C-alpha positions, 0 to 999 in steps of 0.5 A, spaced: 419 300 865 415 297 870 408 298 871 408 300 878 414 305 877 411 309 871 408 315 875 415 317 878 417 321 872 410 325 872 408 326 879 413 330 882 412 337 878 405 338 880 407 336 887 413 341 887 408 346 884 403 345 889 408 346 895 411 352 892 404 355 891 402 354 898 408 356 901 407 363 897 400 363 898 398 364 891 393 358 891 387 363 889 391 364 882 389 357 880 381 359 881 382 365 878 385 362 871 380 362 866 378 356 861 383 359 856 389 360 861 388 352 862 387 350 855 393 354 853 397 351 859 395 344 856 396 346 849 404 348 851 405 342 855 403 338 850 407 341 844 413 342 848 415 334 848 412 333 841 417 339 838 423 336 842 422 329 839 421 332 832 427 336 833 431 331 836 429 326 830 430 331 825 437 332 828 438 324 828 436 324 820 441 329 819 447 326 822 451 320 820 449 313 824 457 313 826 455 320 830 448 319 832 449 313 835 454 315 840 451 321 842 444 317 843 448 313 848 452 319 852 446 324 852 445 322 859 452 322 861 452 330 859 446 331 863 449 328 869 455 332 869 
């Protein structure tokens, strides 16, 4: 991946969330959230991709290579359809 392209995948979600909060006039909720709410959000945000890859890699371990390899290459095609 090119160094100047790295931020493209992680920048849109917070920007879209900020736009939605502004349009719904709910920006005050960000200030009202407690430190525990923020910590819980960060924790779940970190667990989500970790758990996804843990399950994915375990599934690859269970599948024979002949089945896992085509699935790996066709996964993006299934998401696009």
